[in-house]
NUSEVO-652956 format. One record per residue (C-alpha): residue in three letters; x, y, z. Coordinates in steps of 0.02 Angstrom, whole numbers, padded with zeros to 5 digits, always signed. Layout:
BEGIN
ALAXYZ
...
***
This chain:
BEGIN
TRP-09005+10991+02918
SER-09194+11003+02920
GLN-09198+10859+02796
ALA-09095+10751+02914
TYR-09209+10795+03060
PRO-09383+10828+02989
GLU-09457+10837+03166
ILE-09363+11001+03197
LYS-09475+11151+03179
MET-09374+11307+03218
SER-09480+11464+03218
ASN-09418+11607+03110
THR-09502+11737+03222
GLY-09345+11776+03322
THR-09431+11729+03485
MET-09451+11574+03591
LYS-09535+11518+03752
ALA-09430+11509+03910
ALA-09461+11484+04095
ARG-09386+11628+04195
TYR-09402+11720+04357
HIS-09389+11906+04392
GLN-09357+11897+04579
PHE-09274+11770+04692
GLY-09409+11657+04764
GLY-09539+11736+04649
PRO-09650+11651+04521
ILE-09570+11556+04378
LEU-09658+11610+04220
VAL-09658+11541+04043
GLN-09632+11694+03935
THR-09591+11740+03756
VAL-09410+11799+03745
PRO-09288+11838+03604
LYS-09198+11686+03533
PRO-09014+11678+03578
THR-08885+11718+03447
ILE-08699+11687+03439
ALA-08614+11823+03541
GLY-08525+11959+03444
LYS-08618+11967+03280
ASN-08465+12053+03202
ASP-08352+11911+03261
ARG-08448+11749+03242
SER-08296+11644+03280
SER-08350+11549+03435
GLY-08506+11479+03512
VAL-08658+11379+03461
VAL-08845+11401+03472
ILE-08935+11243+03527
GLN-09118+11204+03500
VAL-09166+11128+03667
LYS-09262+10965+03653
ALA-09257+10907+03836
THR-09206+10982+04002
GLY-09210+10940+04186
VAL-09237+11031+04349
CYS-09117+10997+04491
ARG-09064+11055+04663
SER-08953+11192+04593
ASP-09102+11268+04500
TRP-09190+11284+04668
HIS-09036+11366+04746
GLY-09024+11488+04600
TRP-09209+11530+04613
LYS-09190+11560+04801
GLY-09041+11677+04771
HIS-08910+11563+04851
ASP-08806+11543+04692
ASP-08673+11675+04656
ASP-08671+11632+04469
VAL-08856+11673+04457
LYS-08834+11832+04559
HIS-08690+11883+04444
ASN-08795+11855+04286
GLY-08936+11959+04358
LEU-09125+11954+04347
PRO-09232+11909+04257
PHE-09148+11739+04245
ILE-09179+11590+04131
PRO-09111+11429+04207
ARG-09001+11353+04073
HIS-08904+11199+04114
GLU-08925+11011+04105
PHE-09010+11004+03937
SER-08993+10917+03771
GLY-09037+10969+03597
LEU-08979+10999+03420
ILE-08848+11121+03356
HIS-08944+11256+03264
GLU-08806+11382+03227
MET-08616+11384+03244
GLY-08481+11515+03246
SER-08348+11502+03111
ALA-08213+11433+03228
VAL-08329+11295+03286
ALA-08381+11255+03108
SER-08201+11252+03045
SER-08149+11134+03185
ASN-08251+10998+03099
LYS-08299+10929+03271
PHE-08482+10975+03253
GLN-08611+10997+03117
ILE-08779+11084+03111
GLY-08907+10959+03175
ASP-08786+10863+03288
ARG-08862+10801+03450
VAL-08773+10875+03602
VAL-08784+10878+03791
VAL-08742+11027+03901
PRO-08681+10988+04078
PHE-08728+11072+04240
ILE-08594+11208+04235
LEU-08644+11391+04223
SER-08487+11489+04187
CYS-08404+11605+04065
GLY-08303+11462+03993
SER-08144+11565+03995
CYS-08073+11523+04166
ARG-08025+11358+04245
GLU-08139+11374+04395
***
């Protein structure tokens, strides 16, 4: 996929830069953090890793940072805001790959929902 998108330069270091905060209302810092991986290395059946190319900041980010958002409280601190972004699929679980709905390098958009993805609410 790097031939299809030569502008993509994924680091092989296992780390990335991310904005995160360690306390509600505290400073938002750009820090080096581990790159995400597909959950359950032994069962790589679901999920994708997306290389973020663009993101936004919205009202809900402010509420999360202030400690008003139960989803953010549930996930715990430190917290990396992670919604409303677009990017390229970098890695896929086997169930996603076998669905033939996506391919490595596809451009995708992630909506403003922060949830487990398992329940309807």
